[in-house]
N, C-alpha and C positions, 0 to 999 in steps of 0.2 A: 526558380527551379521548377522542375516537374516532380509530381508526387502522385501516389495512388491514394485518392481521398474518397470519403463517403460523408454524406450529410443527413442520412436517415438510416434506420435499420432496414434490413431486407436481404434478398438474395445477392449473389455476386453482380447482378444487374445494377445495383446501386453504386457500384464502384466505378471510378473513372480516373484516367490520367489527366491532371490539370495543372495549370501554373499556380504556384503559391510563393510567398515570400521565402527567400533563402534564409535559414537561421544563422545566427552569429554565435561564436564561441564566447560564452560568458566566463566569469571567473571560475576556475576549476573545471572548465570544459574544453573539449577538443571538437573542432569542426572537421568531419570526415567526408571526403568525397566517396560516395558509395560505389563500389564496383560490383557487389553482389549482395543479395539479401535472401533470406529463406522464410518460408511461411510455416506456421504452427497451427494446431487446433485452436489455440487462443484467437487467431485472426478471424476464423469463421464464427466462433462464439461471439466475439465482440461485434462483428459485422451484422449478425442477426439479433444481437441483444438477448442472447439465450445462454443458459436458462434464465427465464424472466425474473426469477427471484433474485438473481445477481444484480439486477437494476436497483433493487432496494438495498442490498447488502454491500455493494461496492460503488459508492457514489463518486469515487475518484476516477473510475473507468466509464461508468454508464450514467447517462441522464435519461429522462423519460422517453425521448424520441430518437436520440442519436448518441454515439460515443462522445465522450468529453474531448478526445483528441481525434480529429477527423482524418489524419494520415495513418494508414495501417502499417503494421509490421513492427518487429522488435529485433530481429537478428540482422547483423550487417557485417561486411568486411570491406575494407577500402583503404584509402591513403589519407593521412592527416593533411588537411588544407591549411588550417590555422589553429592556434592555441590561445586560450583565454589568459587573463591576468593571473599571475602566480603559478602558472604551469611550468614545470621543469622536467617532467618525465618524458614528454613527447615533443617532437619537432615536426614541422612540415616535411612531408615526404616519407614519414614512417608508415609502414603497412601494419594495420591493426584490425582486430575484430572485436565485436562486443554485442551487448544487449541493451537497447534503449528504445524508448517509444518513437513512433513516427519514422521507422527505418526504411520503408519502401519509398524512397525518395532519392533524388540525386545527391542531396547532402543531408547529414544528420548531425546535430549538436548533442554530444553525449558527455555525461559526467566522467571525470577522470577515473573514478572507482569502478566503472563497468566496462573498461576497455583494456585489452591486453595485446601484446605483440603477436602477430600472426605466426602460427607454427611454420617452421622452415619446410619447404618442399611442397606446400599445398597451393592449389589455385585459390583465387578469391571465392569461387563458388563452393569449394570444399570447406574453406574456413567459415563461410557464412552459415553452413549447415550445423555448426557446432553449438553456439552459445546457449540458447534456452533449453534445447532438448538434452544436451550433454550435461549441463549444469543441474537440471532437474534429476537426471539419472544419478549423478554423483551425490546430490543432497539426499535423495531417497535411500540409497545404499548406506550412507553414513547414519541416517536416522534409524535404519533397521539394524544397526550394530552388527553387520555381517562379519563373520570371521572365517578364516581358512578352514576348509573341511566341512563347513556347514552345508545344509541343503536349502536351496533357494528356488522358488517358483515365481516366474514372471507371467502375469496374465496381460496379454497385449504386447508381445515381444517383438513384433515386426514393424512397429511404428517408429516415429522419430526418437522418442525417449527410450522405447524398448530396445532398439538396435544398439544404442549407446550403453544401456543398462547391461545387456548381455556381455559386451566387451569389458566393461568396467568390472563386472562381477567375476569374470574369468581371470582378470588380472589379480583378483583377491583370492584366487584358488578355491572357489566353492564348487559344489556339485549343482549344476544348473539345469532346471526344467523350464522350457519355454512353451507357452501356449499361443498358438497362432493358427492361421488357415493353412490348408494343404499347399497352396501356391507359394507360401512364404517359408515352408518348412526347411528347404535347402538353404535359404539365406540364414535362418537361425542357426542351423548346424555349422555353416561356414564361419559364423562369427564366434562360435564356441559353445553352443548349447550341448549339453551331454544327452539330454532327452528332449524330444519335441513332441508335443501333444497337438494333434489336429482336432480343433474344437468341433469340426463338422462331423467327426466320426467317434469322438471319445469325450466324455464328460470328466474333466480332471478332478471334480469334487467327489466322484464315485470310485476313484481308483484305489482307495485305501491307503495311499501314500500320504505322509505328513512331512512338513518342512519347518525349518527353523525361521525362515522369513518368507512371507507371501507379499509380493509387490504387485498391487492391482493398479493397472494403468487404463482400465476400460470402464469400470463402474457398472458392469452388466450382470454381476452376480450378487446374490444376497449376502448379508453379513454371516448368516448361518452357513452358507456354502463355504465361505472363506475360512471360517473357524473350523470346519470339518477337516480341512487339510493342514491345519496348523498344529504343531507340537504344543504341549501344555506350556512350555517355556518360550514359545516362539513369539514373533512380532508380525503384525499386519501393517503394511504401509500403503496408504491410499494416496493417489495423485492423479488429478485430472479425470479424463474419460468423457463419455457422452458420444452419442451417435446422432448425426444430423436427422432432424425430423422426429426424434423420439425424446420424450421427457422434456418438452419445450418449457414447462414451468419450473420443474425441479431439476431434471437431468441427473448428473452424478451427485448433486448436492443432497439428494434424497438419501443415498447410501451414507454419505459423510455425516449428515445430521443424526441418522439412526446410530451410526457407529460411535459417535461421540457420547450419546446417551447411554449406550450399552457399556462402553468402556468406563464411564463414571460409576456405574452400578455393579461392576464385576471386576474380575482380575484380568480381563482381557488387556493385552499389551498392544496398543494401536496408536499409530502416529500419522499425522497428515502434514508433512513438512512444507514450509514455504521456501521455495527455491529463489532466493534473492540473488540477483546478478552481482558478481564481484570479480575484480581483477585477480585476486588470489586464486579463486576457483578456475578462472579461465587460464591462468598461467599453469596451474596444475594439469589441466586437460591438455594444454598445448604440449607440455612435457611428455604426457602419455602418448600423444599423437606422434611426436618426434621419435619416441622410443619404439614405435611400432605396435604398442599395446592396443591402441584405439585408432580406427579409421572411420572418418565420416562417410556414410553411404548415401549417395544421391540417387533417388528414383528417377526424377525428371527435371529438366531445366527449361524455364520459360524466359523469353525476352521480356525486358521491362515493359514494353508496350502491351504485353499480354499478361500483366501481373494479376488482373482480375481472374483470368482463366487458371492461373496457378492456384488461387484460393479455391476456385470451383473444383479443380481436380483433387485437391487435398480433401475437401469436404465430401464430395460425391463418389469418388472412385476408390476410396479406401487405400490410398497410396501407401506403399511400403517405405520405410525410412524417411528421407527428407526430400522436400520439393523446394527448388531453388529458383531465384530470379536473377538473371544476368543483365548487367547494364553495359551498353555498348561503349 
């Protein structure tokens, strides 16, 4: 099969479409013929091996000179081609979506527990936009213990995770403030934000307003800034972040390390949840999509042959919402 591979760290120039062995569905796995995939910030972080401290902290993902898995991608949607031994949930021909390694390829072998039935009425491209970003948003809001009527601020509201977080938060009936650029303000409002702060014109940490939950998806503000807008009983949730070319050694890990130390020595309520993929969460998200509460937003779609350009676009052009790769 063909896949998007890399054999060393670097810019998108190290990525290429090449022939590799087609995987097989082992016990408890499904082999999916991929119809669409999407890219995430994780893809360019792994592509570049940044932040470099992660090469020491995450040996399952990084080696010294190249990623452990040479095929990029995690999000996919497609049709079940075959099932492994002991598999009863899926049959060949089922349309599914999920989150597993090595997904920007013509076929992906995925564990049963990270795959769910595609939401009715979606294209493969829309379904592929959901898994990692929407699951991360869902897990973050759960970790923040958000309740109806509370005030929530999302820093980085126009990205892949952010656009899902807006919609999920509104389904929980909170009062939502979204921080994004002026060009993405209307998008945030259309998805349900009650207040939109243009970070180019206003510093949300100087507004005097405080929130029950602060969800930071960027990692570009200090912990002191985030605490300034947090109610005494509130919770800070940190997830991901980082800007290409900045903080190449520590990146968003700097904020996370400092935050953990401060939280241990104070009463600050802070969480950094790990968004593990699961069929249960994907099924819940699919139900929300089918009910109309959540809609995957696709910024741009690239052909599989231009998959490297999709990652370049996400990294360098500050894409809004999701960037998708379509297989012919």
